[in-house]
C-alpha positions, 0 to 999 in steps of 0.5 A: 426177376433180374437187376435192371440199368439204372434210371439216367438224371433227368435233363433241364428244358432247352429253348427253341424246342417246340412245345410238346418237347419242353413240357415233357423235358420241364416234367422231368426237370421238376423232380430230381429223381424219387421223392426223398431218400427212399429206403436206404439200401441193405434195407428188409422188410419184415412181412407175417408169413414171408421169409428169406427176402433179398433185393432184386432191383430198384425201380423208380416206384418200387423196390422189388424183393425175392422171398419165400411165402411160408405158408405154401412153399414157394418163391414170391416176388414182393414189391415194396414202395420205395420211398417207404413212410415218405410216399406222398398220397399220389404216389401211393395212389399209384403203387395201390392202383397198380395191384388193383390193375394187375389182379384183375388179369388173370392170363398165363402170360402175365404176372399175378398178384397173390397178395398185398398189405401194409408192413408193420411200419406202414409200408405198402407191398403186394406179394406177385408169382416169381419170374426167373426169367431172361429179357425178352432180347437177351433170351433170344439173343442167348439162345440163337432162336430163328427169325420165326421163332422169335416171331412166334414168342412175340405173337404170346406177347401180343396175345398177352398184350390184347387180353389187356387192353380188351380190360382197358388197360394199357401197359406204357411200359413195355420194354425188354426188361418187362417181359421175361421168358423162363426156360421153355421158352414162355414170356410173362409181361411183369410192372404194371408200374405205369399202367393206366385204365383207359377209363380212368381219370388222366395222370399226366405224362409229367407225372411219372416221369421218375418212371419214364426216364429209363424206357424213352427207347420205348416211347411212343409219338404220343407219349412224348407229346404227353397228351393223355387223350391219345394214349391208348392200345396203340401206344403199346403196339408201338413199343412192341413194335421197337422191342421187335425191331431192336431185337431183329436188327440189333440196333436203334431205329433211330441215331443215337444221341446222349442228348434227351432232347434229341431222342425225343426229337427222333421219337416224334420226327425222324423216320425209322431207319429200313430195318434191313439196313439197320440190321449187322451181322454182329448183333441181329438175328441170322437165322431162319427157320429151315423151312425157308431159304438159307440166309447165312451171312445175309440179312434175314429181314425181307420186304414183307417184315420190313413192312409189318415192322414200319407199320408197328412203328408208324407214327401216326396212330392211324396207320399203326396196327389198330390193336396188339392182335392185328398185329400178331395175326399179320405175323401170324400170316407172314410166317404161314406165307399168306398175304399180309394186310399192312400195306404194301406201300408201308415203306414208300409212304415213309419215304415219300414222306422224307422227300416232301422236306427237299422237293428242289433237289435234283438227287431227291427228285430223281428218287422220287420218280422212282419211288412214285412210279413204284408206289403207283405200280404196286399199289393200283395194278389190276389183280386177277390178270391172265398169267402169260408163260414167257419165252426163253428169250425173255427170261435171258433177256431179263437175266442178262440185264439183270447180270449187268446191272450188278456187275455196273452197280458195283463198280460204281459202288466200288468208285464211291467207297473208295472216294468216300474211304479217301475223304474226297467226297462226303454224303450229306444226309439228303443224298444219303436218303437218296440212296436209300429210297431207290434201293427200297424201291428196288427190294420192293419190286424184287418181294412182289416179283418173287410173289409174281415170276411170270408178271412182265410189267413188273421185269420190266418196270424192275429194269427200268429201275435199275437204271434208274440207281446207275443213273443215281450211282454215277451223278453221286459218284462225279460229285465234287468234294 
């Protein structure tokens, strides 16, 4: 177990919000944190059969202690209802439900419950295995794991989540601190305090608000919309996608903000930043397996891994992986070098949605032309066509065109960077998106060409896309201040 960050204070609803966000914030504001003061700091319950209780952390619902079970002579974790004897019936019911949910899950990578009861002073508690581990993302970065090792460990987590889903349990609060990894690199899911069964009567989102505030970064769009009928196993798939995204890139998929309403808006409306662009060498992973090409100093997230991440984090549930198992299976295909099941147009789909709001812009129109051409080619091209051996002249011409493109692009980017640094020009969000869209299209084509190096049509389209990108850079570099 470990210390968890204190939870933020709830914000009040702001006027003019969409109804779903307004209701969400209203739910938070209706409850000023945990009911009452709860158990005082330094409090240690007396539970027969357990000794040396030391407080580990306080969550929204319970206080977790580390203790010693005298009969088995082992360390255990004991969770006691935080509000003590002042807890209302609904809070007690949720606490008991956690016991019942976890007790039915018997999986090596899900925390186990050993015992439960009520103290002599009337405090509900339950006893679970003590997990001496680090949070998922901290473990990965402290051990300097490779991308492949990280993906392999997440597959274990996905297997545990799928096991719970198959038994009708959705965690609803998956985040790095609820995935503890021991010294042997074995992860374990903990803290099912917000879990629900798919056949249970609906607790509204607002009824659990005190415990949701600390988890906003990993909430799915349907959780923000507060519709209990939309909560299913794909909710956990989304959260696990965000965890993997942040662990790989070292950055959030959405713009940073201190305002709750902005965060909620990004979760429901803003497309995630492309993982390859979000990655930083300071905070992101930088090692690949020795079996793969070296990426020292470069982003290790290729287009296929981007596609997997974006599919898992899709705002539309029907576009996500339909289960944790299918998410894990695609990661397995990726690690084995086999074709992934995630639709190749997933990234293009998200980029197209950005353009729909800006159809009249010249720059966006140019970017849109690139996107639709690439998407049409990649999705609709026939398979199984005979492969023609390229001539030496064709190879030389392509390499020369690529070199000329790289030189011209670097020169134009240099001019643009100088103008930006001097304050002569600033790029509005639409212009930035247009650049990102064309760069993404180039990456899509390069990835496709790596798989089909003799595909002359792909080569021609890639060269054409290079010209479009250069044209776009010329227009942007010539923009007036």
